[in-house]
C-alpha positions in Angstrom: 2.0 11.8 22.1 -1.9 11.6 20.3 -1.8 8.6 18.2 -4.3 10.7 15.9 -6.3 13.8 16.0 -8.5 15.7 13.5 -9.2 19.2 13.4 -12.1 20.5 11.5 -11.4 17.7 8.7 -13.4 18.7 5.4 -13.6 16.6 2.1 -15.7 17.2 -0.7 -16.1 15.7 -4.2 -17.0 18.7 -6.7 -20.4 19.6 -4.6 -20.6 16.7 -2.8 -19.6 17.0 0.7 -18.2 13.4 2.3 -16.6 14.6 5.2 -17.8 17.8 7.1 -15.6 19.3 9.8 -14.8 16.3 11.7 -12.7 16.6 15.4 -11.5 13.7 16.8 -8.6 12.0 18.7 -7.4 8.9 19.3 -5.1 8.3 22.3 -2.4 5.8 22.9 -4.5 2.3 24.2 -7.6 3.7 23.0 -9.9 1.7 20.9 -12.5 4.3 18.9 -15.5 2.5 17.1 -17.0 4.4 13.8 -20.8 4.0 13.9 -22.6 5.4 10.6 -24.5 3.7 7.8 -23.0 3.5 4.0 -21.9 6.6 3.0 -21.8 8.2 6.4 -18.0 9.0 5.7 -16.3 6.3 7.8 -14.3 5.0 4.6 -13.3 8.7 3.3 -12.2 9.8 7.2 -9.9 6.2 7.1 -8.2 7.1 3.7 -7.6 10.7 4.6 -5.6 9.3 7.6 -4.0 6.9 5.3 -2.6 10.1 3.0 -4.7 8.3 0.4 -6.6 11.3 -0.5 -5.9 15.0 0.4 -8.8 17.1 2.7 -10.4 19.7 0.9 -9.9 21.5 4.5 -8.8 20.9 7.7 -5.8 19.5 9.0 -4.9 15.8 10.7 -2.0 14.2 12.4 -1.2 10.8 12.7 1.4 10.0 15.2 2.3 13.2 15.0 3.2 13.5 11.4 0.8 15.0 8.6 -0.3 11.9 6.6 -0.4 13.3 3.3 3.4 14.5 3.6 4.6 11.6 5.1 7.3 9.2 4.4 7.0 5.8 4.2 8.2 5.4 8.1 5.3 6.6 9.5 2.8 3.9 7.4 5.0 1.5 8.6 3.9 2.5 12.4 0.1 1.8 10.9 -1.9 -1.3 10.1 -4.3 -0.9 7.5 -7.7 -2.9 6.7 -9.8 -1.6 3.7 -13.5 -1.8 4.0 -13.5 -3.2 0.4 -10.7 -5.9 0.6 -9.5 -6.4 -3.1 -6.4 -9.0 -3.1 -4.5 -10.5 -6.0 -5.9 -13.7 -6.7 -2.9 -15.2 -8.5 -0.8 -15.7 -5.2 -1.0 -18.1 -2.1 -1.7 -15.8 1.1 2.2 -16.9 2.3 3.5 -14.8 -1.2 1.1 -12.1 -0.1 1.6 -11.9 3.8 5.7 -12.1 3.0 5.2 -9.3 0.4 3.6 -6.8 2.6 6.4 -8.4 5.4 9.4 -6.9 3.0 7.4 -3.2 2.5 6.2 -2.8 5.9 8.8 -5.1 8.1 10.2 -6.0 10.0 7.7 -8.6 10.8 8.0 -11.4 13.4 7.4 -14.6 11.9 6.6 -16.1 14.8 4.0 -13.6 16.0 2.5 -13.6 12.0 2.4 -17.4 12.1 0.2 -17.1 15.4 -2.2 -14.6 14.3 -2.6 -17.1 11.2 -3.2 -20.1 13.9 -5.6 -18.1 15.9 -7.6 -16.5 13.0 -7.7 -20.3 11.8 -6.4 -19.8 8.0 -4.6 -21.7 5.6 -2.1 -19.5 4.2 -0.7 -21.9 1.3 -3.9 -22.1 -1.0 -4.2 -19.4 -3.6 -6.1 -16.1 -2.6 -8.3 -16.7 -5.7 -9.9 -19.8 -4.5 -10.7 -18.4 -0.8 -14.1 -17.5 -0.1 -14.7 -13.9 1.5 -14.0 -14.8 5.2 -10.8 -16.1 4.7 -9.8 -13.3 2.2 -10.7 -10.8 5.3 -8.3 -13.0 7.6 -5.8 -12.5 5.3 -6.4 -8.9 5.8 -6.7 -8.9 9.5 -3.0 -10.3 9.5 -1.4 -8.3 7.2 -3.0 -5.2 9.2 -1.8 -6.7 12.7 1.4 -8.4 11.9 3.8 -5.5 12.2 2.9 -4.4 15.2 1.7 -1.1 14.4 1.0 1.7 16.9 -1.7 2.6 15.6 -4.6 0.2 13.5 -6.9 1.4 10.9 -9.7 -0.8 10.1 -12.7 -0.6 8.1 -15.8 -3.2 8.6 -12.8 -5.3 10.4 -15.4 -8.3 10.9 -17.0 -8.6 7.6 -17.7 -12.1 6.4 -16.2 -13.4 9.5 -17.8 -16.6 11.3 -18.9 -15.7 15.0 -15.8 -17.9 16.6 -13.6 -15.8 14.7 -15.0 -12.5 15.3 -14.1 -13.3 19.4 -10.9 -14.1 18.6 -10.6 -10.8 17.0 -11.6 -8.6 19.2 -9.5 -10.7 21.8 -6.6 -9.2 19.3 -8.3 -5.9 20.0 -8.2 -6.1 23.8 -4.4 -7.7 23.5 -3.4 -4.4 21.0 -4.9 -2.0 23.6 -3.2 -3.8 26.5 0.0 -3.7 24.4 -1.0 0.3 24.0 -1.6 0.1 20.1 -4.8 2.6 19.5 -7.4 1.4 17.4 -9.3 3.2 15.3 -12.0 0.6 13.8 -15.4 1.4 11.7 -18.9 -1.3 12.1 -22.1 -1.7 11.5 -22.7 -3.7 14.4 -23.4 -1.7 17.8 -22.8 -4.6 19.9 -19.4 -5.3 18.1 -18.1 -1.8 19.1 -19.7 -1.8 22.5 -17.6 -5.1 23.6 -14.2 -3.4 22.1 -14.6 0.4 22.6 -13.2 3.0 24.5 -14.8 5.8 22.5 -17.4 5.9 19.8 -18.4 8.5 17.2 -20.9 8.7 15.8 -21.2 9.8 11.8 -24.0 10.9 9.9 -23.9 12.5 6.0 -20.4 13.0 6.9 -20.7 14.9 9.7 -20.1 13.9 13.6 -23.0 13.5 15.2 -21.8 12.7 18.8 -18.1 11.2 20.2 -18.1 10.5 23.9 -16.3 7.7 26.3 -18.5 4.6 25.7 -18.6 4.5 29.9 -20.4 8.2 29.4 -22.8 6.9 26.6 -23.7 3.8 29.0 -24.4 6.3 32.3 -26.4 8.5 29.7 -28.1 6.1 28.4 -32.0 6.0 28.9 -33.2 2.8 30.6 -36.6 1.2 31.8 -36.7 0.2 35.6 -39.6 -2.2 36.4 -40.9 -3.4 39.7 -42.3 -6.5 39.9 -44.2 -6.3 43.5 -44.9 -9.6 45.7 -47.2 -7.9 47.9 -49.6 -4.7 48.0 -47.9 -1.3 49.0 -49.0 0.6 51.3 -50.6 4.0 50.4 -47.0 6.2 51.5 -44.8 3.4 49.3 -47.0 3.9 46.5 -46.7 7.8 47.0 -43.0 7.7 47.3 -42.5 5.6 44.5 -45.1 8.3 41.9 -42.5 10.8 43.6 -39.6 9.2 41.7 -40.9 9.1 38.7 -42.8 5.9 38.7 -45.8 5.1 37.1 -48.7 2.0 37.8 -48.3 -0.6 35.2 -45.3 -1.4 32.5 -43.6 1.5 30.8 -44.9 1.2 27.4 -48.6 0.7 28.5 -49.1 1.8 32.0 -52.0 0.1 33.8 -54.6 1.7 36.0 -54.4 0.6 40.1 -57.2 -1.3 40.9 -59.5 0.4 43.5 -58.4 0.0 46.5 -55.6 -2.2 46.1 -52.4 -1.1 44.7 -50.8 -2.4 41.5 -48.4 -5.7 41.1 -45.9 -3.6 39.0 -44.5 -0.2 39.1 -42.2 1.0 35.9 -40.3 4.2 35.0 -38.0 5.5 31.8 -35.3 7.2 33.5 -31.8 7.7 33.6 -29.8 6.1 36.6 -29.1 10.0 37.9 -32.4 10.3 38.9 -33.1 9.3 42.9 -35.0 5.7 43.8 -37.4 5.0 46.9 -35.4 4.9 49.9 -37.2 2.1 51.2 -35.9 -1.4 51.1 -35.8 -3.4 48.1 -37.0 -6.8 47.5 -34.4 -9.2 46.7 -34.2 -10.0 43.2 -34.4 -13.6 41.5 -31.3 -14.5 39.3 -31.2 -13.7 35.5 -30.6 -16.3 33.5 -28.8 -13.7 31.7 -26.9 -11.8 34.4 -24.1 -14.8 34.6 -20.7 -12.9 34.4 -18.3 -12.9 31.7 -14.9 -12.3 31.3 -14.5 -9.8 28.5 -11.4 -11.3 27.2 -10.3 -14.3 25.6 -9.9 -17.4 27.8 -7.0 -18.5 26.1 -3.6 -17.0 27.2 -2.9 -13.3 26.3 0.0 -13.7 23.1 2.3 -10.8 23.7 2.6 -7.6 20.9 6.2 -7.6 21.7 8.9 -9.0 19.1 10.3 -12.2 20.2 13.6 -12.1 22.4 14.5 -15.6 21.9 15.4 -15.2 18.1 14.9 -18.7 17.1 12.4 -17.4 14.6 13.5 -15.2 11.4 12.4 -11.7 11.2 11.5 -10.4 7.6 12.9 -7.0 7.0 11.6 -4.5 4.1 13.7 -5.2 0.5 15.2 -3.5 -2.4 12.8 -3.1 -4.9 10.0 -4.9 -3.3 7.1 -4.0 -5.5 9.5 -5.0 -8.4 9.9 -8.2 -7.4 6.5 -9.1 -6.5 5.2 -7.7 -9.7 8.1 -10.0 -12.0 7.2 -12.8 -9.9 3.2 -12.6 -10.4 4.1 -12.0 -14.1 6.0 -14.9 -15.6 3.2 -16.5 -17.3 3.0 -13.5 -19.7 6.3 -12.9 -20.1 6.9 -16.9 -21.1 3.4 -17.1 -23.2 4.2 -13.5 -25.3 7.9 -14.8 -25.7 6.5 -17.6 -27.0 4.2 -15.9 -29.2 7.2 -14.3 -30.8 9.0 -17.6 -31.4 6.3 -18.9 -33.0 6.1 -15.9 -35.2 9.6 -15.9 -35.9 9.3 -19.7 -37.1 6.5 -19.0 -39.2 8.5 -16.1 -41.0 11.5 -16.2 -41.3 12.3 -19.6 -42.5 10.2 -19.2 -46.0 12.1 -16.5 -47.2 14.9 -18.1 -48.9 12.0 -20.4 -51.2 10.2 -17.0 -51.7 13.4 -14.5 -52.2 16.0 -17.0 -54.4 13.2 -17.8 -56.8 11.9 -14.1 -57.9 8.1 -15.1 -55.9 8.5 -12.3 -53.4 9.4 -9.8 -56.0 6.5 -10.9 -58.2 3.8 -10.7 -55.2 5.1 -7.4 -54.5 4.6 -6.0 -57.6 1.0 -6.9 -57.9 0.3 -4.9 -54.7 -0.7 -0.8 -55.2 2.8 1.0 -54.9 0.6 2.9 -52.1 0.3 -0.3 -49.8 3.9 -0.9 -50.6 4.9 2.2 -49.6 2.7 2.2 -46.5 4.0 -1.0 -45.2 7.7 -0.5 -46.0 8.0 -3.3 -48.5 10.2 -1.3 -50.5 13.2 -3.4 -49.5 11.7 -6.6 -48.9 13.6 -8.3 -51.1 16.6 -8.3 -48.8 16.9 -10.7 -45.9 17.2 -7.4 -43.6 14.3 -5.7 -45.1 12.5 -9.2 -45.1 12.7 -9.3 -41.2 12.1 -5.8 -40.6 9.1 -5.5 -43.0 7.5 -8.6 -41.9 9.3 -9.5 -37.8 10.0 -6.5 -36.2 7.7 -3.8 -38.2 4.7 -5.4 -38.7 3.8 -8.8 -36.7 6.6 -8.7 -33.8 5.3 -4.7 -33.7 1.6 -5.6 -33.1 2.4 -8.2 -30.7 4.8 -6.7 -28.2 2.8 -3.8 -28.5 -0.1 -5.2 -27.4 1.5 -6.8 -24.5 3.2 -3.2 -23.6 -0.5 -1.5 -23.6 -1.7 -4.1 -21.4 1.1 -4.2 -19.1 1.3 -0.6 -18.6 -2.5 -0.3 -18.2 -2.5 -2.7 -15.6 0.3 -1.8 -13.6 -1.3 1.4 -11.9 -4.2 2.0 -13.3 -5.4 -1.6 -13.1 -4.5 -2.2 -9.8 -6.3 1.3 -8.7 -9.7 0.2 -10.3 -9.4 -3.5 -8.7 -8.7 -1.5 -5.4 -5.5 -3.5 -4.7 -3.2 0.2 -4.7 -4.8 1.5 -1.9 -3.8 -1.5 0.1 -0.2 -1.3 -1.4 0.0 2.4 -1.0 -1.1 1.5 2.8 2.1 0.2 3.3 5.7 1.4 3.7 6.2 2.7 0.0 5.9 6.1 -1.3 3.8 7.2 -4.4 6.8 7.8 -6.1 8.6 4.2 -5.9 5.0 2.9 -7.0 5.3 4.7 -10.4 9.0 4.3 -10.7 8.8 0.8 -9.6 5.7 0.3 -12.1 8.2 1.7 -15.1 10.8 -0.6 -14.1 8.6 -3.8 -13.8 7.2 -3.0 -17.4 10.7 -2.1 -18.7 11.9 -5.4 -17.5 8.9 -7.6 -18.7 9.7 -6.1 -22.4 13.3 -6.3 -22.2 12.7 -10.1 -21.2 10.5 -10.5 -24.0 12.7 -8.8 -27.0 15.9 -10.8 -25.5 13.8 -14.0 -26.2 13.3 -12.0 -29.8 16.9 -11.5 -30.4 17.6 -14.9 -29.4 15.0 -16.7 -31.9 16.5 -14.6 -34.7 19.9 -15.3 -34.5 19.4 -18.7 -34.6 17.1 -18.8 -37.2 19.5 -15.8 -39.3 22.2 -18.7 -40.9 18.9 -21.2 -41.5 16.7 -18.7 -43.2 19.3 -17.0 -45.2 19.1 -13.5 -44.3 22.2 -12.2 -43.8 22.1 -9.9 -40.6 24.6 -9.2 -39.1 25.0 -9.2 -35.0 24.7 -5.5 -35.0 21.9 -5.5 -37.3 20.1 -7.7 -34.7 21.2 -5.7 -32.0 20.3 -2.7 -33.6 16.8 -3.6 -34.7 15.9 -5.5 -31.0 16.8 -2.3 -29.7 14.9 0.1 -31.7 11.8 -2.4 -30.8 12.2 -2.5 -27.4 12.1 1.2 -27.1 9.4 1.8 -29.8 6.8 -0.5 -27.9 8.1 0.8 -24.5 7.4 4.1 -25.4 3.5 3.0 -26.0 3.7 1.1 -22.6 4.8 4.0 -21.0 2.2 6.3 -22.0 -0.1 3.9 -21.2 1.5 3.7 -17.1 1.3 7.2 -17.5 -2.1 7.8 -18.1 -3.2 5.3 -15.5 -1.2 7.1 -13.1 -2.8 10.5 -13.6 -6.6 9.0 -14.3 -6.6 5.9 -12.3 -8.6 4.7 -15.5 -7.1 1.0 -16.9 -9.5 2.2 -19.6 -8.1 5.7 -20.7 -4.7 4.2 -19.8 -5.4 1.1 -22.9 -6.7 4.3 -25.2 -3.8 6.2 -24.7 -1.0 3.5 -25.0 -3.1 2.3 -28.5 -2.7 5.8 -29.4 0.4 6.5 -29.3 1.4 3.3 -31.3 -1.4 4.3 -33.8 -0.7 7.6 -34.6 3.3 6.7 -34.7 2.4 3.9 -37.7 0.1 5.9 -39.0 1.9 9.3 -39.4 5.1 7.0 -40.9 2.7 5.2 -44.0 1.1 8.8 -44.7 4.6 10.3 -44.9 5.2 7.7 -47.4 2.6 8.4 -49.7 3.7 11.5 -51.3 6.3 14.4 -51.0 3.6 16.6 -49.8 2.8 14.4 -46.6 6.4 13.6 -46.0 6.4 15.9 -42.7 4.0 13.5 -41.0 7.3 11.0 -40.8 9.2 13.3 -38.5 6.3 13.3 -35.9 6.7 9.2 -36.3 8.4 7.4 -33.1 8.0 4.2 -36.1 9.9 6.1 -38.5 12.5 7.0 -35.8 12.6 3.5 -34.8 12.6 1.7 -38.4 13.3 4.7 -40.9 16.8 4.0 -40.6 16.6 0.2 -41.3 18.6 -0.7 -38.2 18.7 -4.9 -39.0 20.5 -3.5 -42.1 22.8 -0.7 -41.3 23.3 -1.2 -37.2 23.6 1.9 -35.7 23.7 4.5 -38.0 23.9 7.9 -37.2 20.3 8.6 -38.2 19.4 5.5 -36.1 20.5 6.8 -32.7 19.1 10.2 -32.7 15.7 8.5 -33.6 16.2 6.3 -30.6 17.7 9.2 -28.5 14.6 11.2 -28.9 12.4 7.7 -27.8 14.2 7.9 -24.9 13.6 11.5 -24.1 9.8 10.9 -24.6 9.7 7.7 -22.2 11.9 10.2 -19.6 9.4 12.7 -20.0 6.7 10.3 -19.8 8.2 8.7 -16.4 8.4 11.9 -14.6 4.9 12.7 -15.9 3.6 9.4 -13.8 5.7 10.3 -10.7 4.1 13.7 -10.3 0.7 12.7 -11.7 0.8 10.0 -9.2 1.8 12.1 -6.4 -0.9 14.8 -6.6 -4.0 13.4 -6.8 -6.6 11.3 -4.5 -6.5 7.2 -4.7 -9.1 5.4 -4.6 -12.2 7.9 -4.4 
């Protein structure tokens, strides 16, 4: 089976043609090098091979499968290194490699450790502290460690020092010897010459040349120069002339001296052209002609799994994206939880002193009625009304909305803008899985923060004389959780549809602001009361959940919010599965 086949593959963006009818094939145990300037179409070709973008026309077959419609099993058989490698700087190299081992495993830990050692990588350091070269080493290890059948490497030696480049070329030769196909791009022609069997030249999206390296060498134009130790006879000079030689160097032929043969002759010719039949003079040894072994002098590392079973094998994991994202976000969850606890300590304990003395009623009476209605301060004199108006409906809502929208915008739109989503989708996950696990990650993060708020409110309920019931605290916390989750899902879904973090932030904030504004305007007059029916904020807090608990009105409103959240989740899945990633 051919490892890779491209047939008339074309990709256009509007009127711009990024790739134009490219046809190419790569056999198992072949190394194909793609050469071209920036913008020639190398990266576009590789993204098409990975199924990250959809071709405008033409077809591609990767290990016998259409990559655009492929399941994760295909990408587990591919090792990919993007040209612009973007990594999460918050994790260590070991954590990064372990994460990708979980989604593209199984990975032989012994082989991974060997790669780390050969490339001179320290995986214990945080990625954010590494140089470009060391980040590139991490990218190479993640591409090679699961021993894929096809390696797709975009500028793999970028940022590497010469010694590591030589080690990488040795790894490529070992992959070829193990039957793996390698498709790599480079600006360095000599690098391709050292490891490639076939060379493809791209220019402005078109394949201008594709041939076996041996054929290109045979067809290459060479200059042959003869330096003579003694004068030639007239017959010998005539034979040289018939063979295409001219007196003097090829670049500036020198005329022959009258009556004597010149001391040098040269010609520009292919090796296929005839040479003179008379005996050649013995050549002096060249200082650059010493033989070099093209393979590495170190013993070849086997690309097959170890058989002794002494080292653990990392396998795929349940919910790997969610587990990885939650592991990275504990600082954020802790910070927002601390903020809500601080707000609870700031607002709730002052209720007894202000509510019992009538000072709170006096403050509310001094405010304009429109402002009191807009902020829902009508029932602020009761403990439940005070907690809802100040903590749950105002400061808690604002803080949690900022957290939810920020997290939602970062999970898909932010990762695509930063370039990390491209590498994730090149491994053994589906786009649907990425969207669903992103939604789950957001829901869990917000759930943890809201759980901390619930505990804080219950702890302060007695000392603050709020008079809340457990049912009321649960109902209020669930209402707040679902309300801010709606804004977070709006941001996440926008990122799945557009790949833009800024648009995601705008969409999530817009949902929250409009919901609050519709509720405030609906409280102003009877003529605008219909706006409250369009406000998720009113669906959550209109039935006064802290005071009334799970009332009938609250259940209906929360059901509407849950329905909208479900619709946004479905939209995010449909959006991310139908568009290009990382264009």
